[in-house]
ZADODREN-89831 format. One record per residue: residue in three letters; z, y, x of N, C-alpha, C in turn. Coordinates in steps of 0.02 Angstrom, whole numbers, plus 50000, padded with zeros to 5 digits. Layout:
ALAZYXZYXZYX...
This chain:
MET376845240744414376595235944463376295239544523SER375925245044511375625248644566376155251644611VAL376715254044581377265256744621377575251144664PHE377665245244633377935239644671377485237744729LEU376835237244716376375235344769376375240444826LEU376385246744808376385252044859377025251744900THR377595250644866378235250244901378255244244947PHE378025238444921378035232344961377595233045023LEU376975235445013376515236145069376785241045121SER377105246345098377375251345144377935248445186LEU378415245045154378985242345190378785236545235TYR378405231745207378205225945247377725228045302GLY377305232845287376855235445338377225238945394ALA377745242645377378155246045428378495241045474ILE378735235545446379055230345487378545227345535HIS377945226045511377415223445554377245228545609ALA377205234745590377035239945639377565240445693TYR378195239945675378735240145724378685234245772ALA378575228245744378505222245786377895222945833PHE377335225245805376735225945845376835230845903ASN377155236445888377255241545940377715238945995ARG378245235345976378705232646027378375227346070LEU377965223046038377595217946076377105221246124ARG376775226546101376285230046143376625233246203ILE377205236446191377565239646246377835234446295ALA378055228746269378365223646311377865219946354PHE377285218246324376825213646359376165216846380HIS376035222946360375425226446380374795222146371PRO374665219846310374075215546299373425219446310SER372895215746324372245218946330372035221846263ARG371525225946265371285229046203371065223746153THR370725218546177370485213246133371075209446101ALA371565207846144372155204246118372535208546068ALA372595215046082372955219546037372595219945969ILE371935220245970371555220445908371645214045868ARG371635208445903371735202045869372435201645838LEU372935203745875373615203745848373685208345789ALA373395214245793373415219045738373075216145676THR372515212645686372145209545630372575204345595VAL372905200145636373345195045608373905198345567MET374185203745593374745206945559374515210445494VAL373925212945493373655215845431373585210345378LEU373325204645400373225198945354373895196345328THR374385195745372375035193145350375405198245307THR375265204645316375565209745274375335209045201THR374695207745193374405207345125374435200145097ALA374625195245138374615188245116375035186945053PRO375655189445047376045188044986375705190444922ILE375355196044925375005198544866374405194044851LEU374045191944902373485187344892373715180744863ILE374285178244888374545171844863374735172444789ARG375055177844771375235178744700374615179344657PHE374115182744681373485183444643373165176544634LEU373145172544687372845165844682373245161444634GLU373905162044636374325158044592374195159844519TRP374165166244505374055168444436373335167344414SER372885166144461372195164644445372065157144443SER372615153244445372585145944439372295142444501PHE372265145844558372075142644620372715140244656LYS373055135644623373725133544645373715130344714ARG373235125944726373235122244790373125127044848ILE372665131744840372545136544894373155140944903ALA373455143044847374045147344851374625143844888THR374725137444872375255133644904375115132644978PHE374485131344994374285130345064374415136645106LEU374295142445076374405148745112375145150845111ALA375505148745058376185151245048376655148845104TRP376595142645125377055140045175377035144045240PRO376455144745273376455148745335376595156145323ALA376365158845267376455166045255377185167745245TYR377545163645207378245165345193378715163345250ILE378535158045287378935156545347378835162145398TRP378215164645404378085170445447378505176345426MET378555177545360378945183245336379665182645358GLY379965176645349380655175745369380745176445444ALA380285173445482380325173845555380255180945579LEU379805184745548379705191645567380325195845553LEU380645194645496381245198345480381805196845531LEU381865190645550382365188745601382185191845668PHE381545191645686381325194545750381455202045753CYS381285205545699381395212845699382135214645697SER382535210345665383255211645665383535211145735ALA383315205845771383545204945841383285210745884LEU382655212645874382375218145913382755224645900PHE382925225845837383275231945819383945232445855LEU384305226845858384945226745893384855228245967THR384345225145998384225226446069384015233746080ASP383635236546033383425243446040384005248346034ILE384495246545992385095250745989385455250746056LEU385515244746087385825244246152385435248146205ARG384765247746199384345251346248384435258946242VAL384475261446180384565268646170385245270846196LEU385765266846181386435268546205386455268546281ALA386145263346311386145262946384385755268746414TRP385195270546383384795276246407385195282746404SER385575283646350385975289746342386515290146396VAL386845284446409387375284246460387075285646529CYS386515282346543386195283246608385965290446619ARG385715293446566385475300346572386045305146586SER386615303946553387175308546561387565307346626THR387545301246652387925299646712387495299046775GLY386845298546765386405297746823386365290546847ALA386645285946810386625278846830385935275946818ARG385815270446850385165267146844385145262946780PHE384575263146745384505259346683384535251846698PRO384955248046661385035240846675384385237046668TYR384245232846717383615229046717383575224346657PHE384155221346639384145216346585384005219346516LEU383985226046513383815229246449383105232046449ASN382685229846495381995232346494381625229646434ALA381065232846416380715231346354380465224146351ARG380225221446406379955214646406380505209446397LEU381025210046436381555205046434381905204946366THR382055210846339382385210946273381925208246219CYS381275209346225380805206646176380775198946182GLU380785196346243380785189146253381415185946224VAL381975189246234382605186646206382575186646130ALA382305192046101382245192546028381785187046001LEU381255185546037380795180246016381135173446016ILE381515172046069381865165646074382395165046020LEU382775170346010383305170245959383015169445889SER382485173045874382195172745807381865166045794LEU381545163045845381255156445836381795151245823SER382335151645861382885146945851383195147845782ALA383295154045762383595155445697383135153245640THR382485153945649382005151745597382045144245587ILE382065140545641382115133245636382765131245602TYR383315134445623383965133045592383955134845518SER383645140445501383635142945432383255138245386TYR382735135045412382355130345370382795124645348PHE383205122045393383635116345376384245118645336GLU384495124645350385055127145310384845127945237ALA384235130045224383995130945156383955124445117ARG383905118845153383865112345121384545109045112ASN385055111945142385725108945141386135112245086ILE386125109245027386465112144969387225111144976LYS387595116644974388315116444977388615116444906THR389185113244898389545113844835390155118244847GLU390235123144804390825127544806391265126044746HIS391915125644757392395123844704392815129844685LEU392895130744621393325136144594393755133144539THR394405134044544394865131644493395185137644459VAL395145137844393395425143344354395935140444305THR396545142844308397045140744259397115146044205THR397225143744144397255148344087397725145744034PRO398115150144002398535148043946398135146843882LYS397485148443884397065147543824396865140343813LEU396995135943861396885128843853397565125443845THR397625121243794398235117543784398265111743834ALA398865109343847398955104043895398545097843876GLY398465096743811398105090843789397355091243795SER397095097343806396375098143810396075095643875GLY396495095243928396255092743992395805097744027ARG395525095344082395085099544123394395100344092ILE394125106344097393435107544077393045109244140ARG392535105244156392155106344217391475109444200ILE391365115344229390735118844221390375118744289VAL389745117044289389345117244351388815122744342GLN388785127044391388315132744390387765131844441ILE387145132544418386575133444463386305140444450SER386005143244501385755150144494385195151244543ASP384715155344525384185157444571383845151444605VAL383655146644564383305140744591382605142644613HIS382275146844575381605149444591381085143844597LEU381055139744545380545134544544379855137744545GLY379425135444591378765138444597378355134944650LEU377995138844689377555136044739377925132244793LEU378485134844816378835131944873379455127844852VAL379805130044801380375126244776380115121544722ARG380045115244741379715110444697380165104444687GLU379855098744670380245092844650380755090644702GLU380545090544765380995088044817381615092444824ARG381515099044823382085103644829382515103344765LEU382185102944708382565102444645382985096144644GLN382715090644669383095084444670383715085044713ARG383675088644769384265089744810384805093544772ILE384595098444733385075102344693385385097944640LEU384955094144605385205090144549385635084344572THR385545081944633385975076744660386695079244664GLN386785085544685387445088444687387725089544617VAL387295091644572387515092744503387745086244471LYS387355080944479387535074444449388185071844478ALA388275072744544388885070244576389505073744549ALA389435079944526389995083744500390195081544429ARG389745078144395389865075744326390105081444281PRO389685086244267389895092144229390005090644155ASP390475094244126390535094444053390025099444025ILE389925104844062389465110144042389045112044103LEU388395112744093387945115144146387685121944126VAL387725126744173387465133444159386975135544213SER386475139344193385995142444239386045149944229THR386195153544283386305160744277385695164744300GLY385105162444279384505166344288384075164444347ASP383445166544345382945165144396382865157644408LEU382865153944353382745146744359382035145544384ILE381575149844363380885149044382380625155244418ASP380105154144456379785159744492379035158544497GLY378795153244465378095151344473377685152944413ARG377035152244422376565153344368376645148044315LEU376675150144251376725145544196376055145144159ASN375895139244135375285138644096375435139944022ARG374945139343980375035141243910375505136543873GLN375615130643901376075125943870376795126943894GLY376905131943936377585133343959377815128644013ALA377365125144047377555120744102377375124144167LEU377755122744218377595125644283376915123044305ASP376515127544331375845125744353375865122444421ILE376245117144426376275113044486376345105844464HIS376225101044509376265094044490376985092044476GLY377065087044433377725084344420378035087144357ASN378595083944337378925085844275379625088344292MET379665094644315380315097144336380765098744276ALA380455100444220380855101344159381185094744141GLY380805089244148381075082644133381635080744180MET381585082844244382115081344292382765084844271LEU382715090844245383305094544224383625091444162THR383205088644117383485085644056383875079344071GLU383785076444129384145070344147384885071544162ILE385065077844173385765079544188386175078744124LYS386705074844128387145073844071387695079144072ALA387745082844017388255087944009388495087543937PRO389015083643923389215082143854389355088243810LEU389595093643840389775099543801389215104743799GLY388645103243831388065107643824387815110543889ARG387195113143884386865116643940386655123543915PHE386825128543954386705135343932386385139343990ALA385945143943972385585147844022385505154943999VAL385445159444047385275166444032384645168244070VAL384355173844051383725176144079383865180544140GLY383515179244195383535183444254382915187744258ASN382875191844310382285196244316381645192344327HIS381675186544362381065182944377380785179244316GLU381205177944266380925175344204380445180344172TYR380605186644178380155191844152379525192244194TYR379605191744260379015192244304378535186444293ALA378795180544277378375174744266378055174744197GLY378325178844152378095178944083378645176444038ILE378985180844003379615179143970379525173643917ASN378995173943877378925168943824378815161943853GLN378405161443904378285154943935378905152643973ALA379275157344004379885155544039380405152843991LEU380465155943933380935153543883380745146543859ASP380095145443851379865138943829380035133543880PHE379915135043944380065130143997380815128743999THR381225134043996381955133144001382215129143942GLY381925130243884382105126243826381925118943834LYS381335117743861381115110843873381545107443927ALA381845111443970382285108744021382975107043993GLY383085108143928383695106043895384225111343889PHE384065117643905384565122943901384525126643835ARG385105128643810385125133543756385155140343790ILE384685144643773384625151143807385015156343766LEU385505159343798385915164443766385635171343783ARG385345174543733385035181043743385435186243704ASN385935189043737386395193743705386705190643643GLU387005184843654387335181343600387915177243627THR388365175343581388955171343598388945164943559THR389145159543592389205153143558389885150143574SER390125145843531390775142643541390675135443563VAL391115133243607391115126243629391805123443612GLY391825118843565392465116143543392905121543514THR393555120643524394035125543498394345129643554PHE394065128943615394405131743673393985136643714LEU393325136943702392895140743746392365144543707SER392235150743728391655154443702391235156443762ILE390575155843754390115157643808389665163243783THR389655168743819389235174443804388705175043859GLY388085175743839387545176643887387155183043872VAL386985186743924386625193043915385985193043956ASP385485196543931384845197143965384895201544027ASP384435200444073384405204544133384105211444117PRO384325216644152384055223444140383305224144152ALA382995219144184382275219444194381905220044127ARG382235217844074381945218444007381755225743992LYS382205230344010382065237343995381475239944036ARG381455237844100380915240144143380235237344121MET380265231744085379635228844059379445232043992GLY379855236743968379705240143905379855236043844LEU380315231143850380475226743794381115228943761GLU381165227743696381765229543658382335224743673SER382945227043659383535222843669383495216543626ALA383745211043656383725204643620384305203843572GLY384805208243573385385207443530385905212843543PRO386525211743518387055216643526387235217943599LEU387575223543611387795225243677388325220343702GLU388385219843767388845215043799389565216043775ASN389815222243777390515223343758390645221843684VAL390135222943643390205221243571390265213643563LEU389855210043598389885202743594390565200143616LEU390825202943671391465200543697392045202543652THR391995208343621392535210643577392585206443514THR392005204543488391995200743425392105193243434ALA392085190843496392205183743508392945182143494ASP393075175943477393755173643461394215174943521GLN394725179043510395165181043565395595175243591GLY395655169943553396075164343575395715159543621ARG395055160343628394665155843670394595158643741PHE394485154143788394315156143856393605158943854LYS393525165143878392885168543872392495168143938LEU391925164843935391485164243992390875168743981LEU390735173044029390165177544026389645175544077LEU389035174244054388475172544098388035178744103LYS387945180944165387585187244176387235186744244HIS386585187644246386215186444307386445190744365ARG386505197244355386695201744409387455202544411PRO387745202844471388475203344477388735210444465ILE388595212944406388815219644387389345218744333VAL389925221644344390455221544293390465228244259ALA390255228344196390245234544159390955236744143LYS391095243144150391765245744136391965244344063SER391475244744019391625243643948391765236343932SER391605231843979391705224643967392285221844008ASP392475225444061392985222744106393635221544068GLY393915215644078394525213744043394405210243977LEU393785210543952393625207243889393405200043899PHE393295197943961393105191043976393595188244027ASP393625181644030394055178344079393685176944144LEU393065174944139392675173144199391945175044188GLN391665178744236390955180244235390625176344292LEU390075172844275389675169344324389015172944333SER388845174444395388235178244410387895175344471GLY387325178144488386945176144547386555182144573HIS385905181344580385435186644596385415188844669THR385985189244702386015192244768385765187644824HIS385815181144814385675176144867386115177244929GLN386615181544922387025183844978386585186145036GLY386035189445018385575191945068385055186945090GLN385215180445082384785174745099384675174045175ILE384485179545208384375179345280384775184945312PHE385305183045349385705188045384385255191945433PRO385325198445438385865202845414385715206345348PHE385275203645306385085207245246385625207145193ASN386155203145203386725203645158387055210445164LEU386985213645223387265220345232386895225445188LEU386235224445179385855228845135386035227545062VAL386145221145045386325219444976386995222544958LEU387435223045007388095226144994388035233444974LEU387485236644991387385243644969387285244044894GLU387045238644865386905238544792387465235144753TYR387755229844781388255226044744388885225344787GLN389465226344756390095226044792390255218944815ILE390045214044775390165207044791389485203444793THR389335200444849388685196944856388755189444856GLY389375186944856389495179844854390235178444852GLY390425172944818391135171144814391465173644750THR392125173444750392515174944690392985180844703ALA393045185044654393485190944660393765192844592LYS394325196244593394615199044532394315205844518THR394195207244455393945213844436394515218744429ALA394355225044417394865230144411395345228744354ALA395095225544301395515224244242395805217144243GLY395715213544298396035207044305395625201044284SER394995202144265394555196444251394315193544317LEU393975187744313393705184544373392945185044373LEU392665186144433391945186344442391765181544498HIS391315176844484391055172544537390305173844545VAL390105175244606389405176644622389125170844664SER388645167344637388335161844673387855164444726ARG387825160944783387325162644834386625160544814GLY386585156744758385935154344735385825147244758SER385455143444719385335136344734384665135244768GLY384215140044764383555139244795383425144844844THR382795146644851382595152144894382055156244859TRP382025162644877381485166944853381105169544913GLY380445169344909380045171544966380075166345021PRO380335168245081380375163445136380805157345117PRO380575151245131380965145245116381515144245169LEU381865149645184382355149845238383005152945213ARG383555150845242384195154045232384565154145298PHE384815160045315385185160745379385875163545365LEU386375159345376387085161145364387215162845291ALA386835159745247386935160545174386675154145140PRO387025148545151386775142045125386725141945049PRO386255138045023386195137444949386805134144919GLU386915135544856387555133744825387455130744756VAL387845125544742387975123044675388725124044665THR388915127344611389615129244601389945124744549ILE390535122244566390925118144519391535122144499ILE391595123444435392155127444409392575123044363ASP393205122044381393665118144339394125122944302ILE394085122844237394535126844194395115122244176MET395715124244196396305120044188396825123344143PRO397175119444104397745122344067398275124844115GLU398595130344099399095133244143399685128544149ASN399945127944211400525123844227400405116344218LYS399785114344209399625107244205399655104244275PRO400025098844286400035095844353399355093144372ARG399185094244436398525091944460398585084944490
């Protein structure tokens, strides 16, 4: 935890320092104004840690009151610094050209004007991002397989992922997600991790008003509801998170395989955060589970992170994952690409299996999404050569 706090404060503090320095150079504030701005930035740097402390200390109302401005500020600051960084690259390039050619530095690239443009762009993007985060998209994926007989018909699976129920993602946002889920009329509902992100009480209920577990139980899924553990289930407290997810009507697959009818097997594996928390494995290894599953069934693998293990590739038909949020706020999807080859959408693996990575149904941190809308995924498993 101390390493995490130090890393967070260093990175978030550096972003604030960059923004402060650019604003100071652009607008030349008075000493008093500069001190006031610096004070605000110090407070906003430490605000997420204070909010988490208040949440875990059961000061929910104060934490929620502070969370909205603090996390919107975080998203706006990231957008502002991204725009500034692009303008600074242009400024450096222009400076290099002017120095080598003797040309005059372009007026439109001066520090003040580029900072003003970055402010306008980031404010516009922040407003847009707030509404994009509330606009749940449905993504459709159709998979044909010889493992389903013509008489079995279509099997519809609906995936939610990275909902992050907590201080900011609450009943109203959950209802938007569930409206899309209900409209899809799933045979099977799956959650691929990070269903929760909030403080849980001793009874395993989210420490916020309302019955969000009850809202989830209202979803009809005749063939079952299945969930796997993401990293945030561990951060919230794994035992309480499991209790909440169970009360929400999900069967939690923790390194285990279950059969659905005569046509489908579902394997779910725990997130690697388990190891970092010093906890023992919940069951057999992923490739062992997939090898021992009935080879005649369509094999669905639920796994929070979009990592395809070499030892498992080709042993499953479809892997459903999340975790990446597709960066959530552009251009951070470019950073996510450094860690994961696929940050959203569907792709074939090296051995010919399918991997679908959800952009996530909720938000983490800033209640904003920029060029990465939230997603509810509808997957139709169809018998091969069946007319549509």
